[in-house]
PLY file of the C-alpha trace (Angstrom):
ply
format ascii 1.0
element vertex 126
property float x
property float y
property float z
element edge 125
property int vertex1
property int vertex2
end_header
-53.07 19.40 24.05
-51.32 20.96 21.29
-48.08 20.64 22.78
-48.24 16.90 22.91
-49.17 16.89 19.20
-46.02 18.79 18.16
-43.68 16.73 20.33
-45.49 13.56 18.44
-44.93 15.01 15.37
-41.27 16.10 16.00
-40.53 12.93 17.34
-41.67 10.74 14.65
-40.04 13.14 12.24
-36.96 12.36 13.89
-37.19 9.12 13.78
-37.87 9.08 10.42
-34.49 10.50 9.70
-32.52 8.49 11.79
-33.68 4.74 11.14
-32.61 5.06 7.40
-29.22 6.82 8.23
-28.68 3.76 10.55
-29.31 1.56 7.79
-26.88 2.88 5.35
-24.10 2.99 7.81
-23.82 7.26 7.75
-24.64 7.49 11.31
-21.78 4.50 12.37
-19.28 6.98 10.22
-20.37 9.99 12.21
-19.92 8.25 15.93
-16.29 6.04 14.56
-14.82 8.14 11.82
-12.18 6.40 9.59
-8.65 7.16 10.41
-7.33 7.20 7.13
-8.56 9.51 4.18
-8.49 8.30 0.59
-5.46 9.91 -0.16
-3.75 7.78 2.46
-5.35 4.80 2.04
-4.15 5.21 -1.86
-0.56 5.94 -0.57
-0.58 3.11 1.68
-0.70 0.70 -1.31
1.53 2.69 -3.30
4.00 2.24 -0.83
3.50 -0.95 0.81
1.56 -3.04 -1.41
2.44 -2.40 -5.28
6.03 -3.04 -4.77
5.37 -6.23 -3.34
2.76 -7.65 -5.50
4.23 -10.98 -6.04
4.13 -11.75 -2.23
0.60 -10.31 -1.49
-0.55 -12.64 -4.49
0.98 -15.51 -3.36
-0.53 -14.74 -0.09
-3.95 -14.66 -1.47
-3.74 -17.86 -3.69
-1.49 -19.78 -1.50
2.32 -20.72 -2.80
1.82 -23.08 -5.13
-1.30 -21.87 -6.97
0.82 -18.62 -7.02
3.74 -20.26 -8.60
1.40 -21.83 -11.57
-0.21 -18.52 -11.66
3.65 -17.15 -12.59
5.60 -14.40 -11.47
3.78 -10.94 -11.72
7.29 -9.21 -11.56
7.79 -5.50 -10.85
4.62 -3.45 -10.92
4.42 0.36 -11.58
1.01 2.27 -10.79
-0.54 4.36 -13.17
-3.71 6.11 -13.59
-6.05 6.80 -11.22
-6.44 5.46 -7.88
-9.50 5.54 -5.83
-10.29 4.43 -2.14
-13.87 3.47 -0.66
-14.56 3.43 3.03
-16.12 -0.06 3.55
-16.88 0.99 7.36
-15.79 -0.82 10.55
-12.12 0.49 9.61
-11.92 -1.22 6.44
-10.57 0.48 2.95
-11.07 -0.57 -0.40
-8.79 0.78 -2.89
-8.54 -0.03 -6.46
-5.81 1.15 -9.57
-4.19 0.22 -12.24
-0.49 -1.08 -12.88
1.64 -1.79 -15.62
3.38 -4.94 -15.40
6.58 -6.18 -17.56
5.12 -9.92 -17.67
1.37 -9.12 -17.80
1.09 -5.50 -19.00
-1.68 -3.11 -17.68
-3.65 -4.67 -14.53
-6.31 -3.45 -12.60
-5.79 -3.92 -8.83
-7.90 -4.14 -5.95
-6.66 -4.30 -2.27
-7.92 -4.12 1.43
-6.43 -2.27 4.17
-7.85 -2.64 7.81
-7.09 -0.03 10.04
-7.41 -1.39 13.70
-4.37 -4.27 12.61
-2.84 -2.17 9.21
-3.51 -5.62 7.09
-3.03 -4.81 3.64
-4.47 -7.76 1.31
-4.56 -8.03 -2.32
-8.04 -9.18 -3.50
-8.12 -8.56 -7.12
-5.75 -8.83 -10.21
-7.49 -8.43 -13.40
-5.16 -8.12 -16.75
-6.56 -7.66 -20.25
0 1
1 2
2 3
3 4
4 5
5 6
6 7
7 8
8 9
9 10
10 11
11 12
12 13
13 14
14 15
15 16
16 17
17 18
18 19
19 20
20 21
21 22
22 23
23 24
24 25
25 26
26 27
27 28
28 29
29 30
30 31
31 32
32 33
33 34
34 35
35 36
36 37
37 38
38 39
39 40
40 41
41 42
42 43
43 44
44 45
45 46
46 47
47 48
48 49
49 50
50 51
51 52
52 53
53 54
54 55
55 56
56 57
57 58
58 59
59 60
60 61
61 62
62 63
63 64
64 65
65 66
66 67
67 68
68 69
69 70
70 71
71 72
72 73
73 74
74 75
75 76
76 77
77 78
78 79
79 80
80 81
81 82
82 83
83 84
84 85
85 86
86 87
87 88
88 89
89 90
90 91
91 92
92 93
93 94
94 95
95 96
96 97
97 98
98 99
99 100
100 101
101 102
102 103
103 104
104 105
105 106
106 107
107 108
108 109
109 110
110 111
111 112
112 113
113 114
114 115
115 116
116 117
117 118
118 119
119 120
120 121
121 122
122 123
123 124
124 125
């Protein structure tokens, strides 16, 4: 009888620990860890994103709206960049750039590991 009670309490304790982990995605990251690390995600954006920022802006907004928005021109990464794993193979990378036409701007990008798709999802200038 005592062994059954111990097993019941132990099983209950394990369930109480595992259920919250499923909700926060922690268990998913253990089962399916990201293929990239933070530094690699940032490096991809610095090499494959920032130099082509006008192309990504046109892709995000559409050609006509991007033309009305104007050219960003050469963008130079500056300051601190950060990458956050969003789960399911997607990273969000954020960092500042300096542009000739717009000054200092904060950019936000996504990278999808499955198909290596890079997207510009945010461009905010002071």
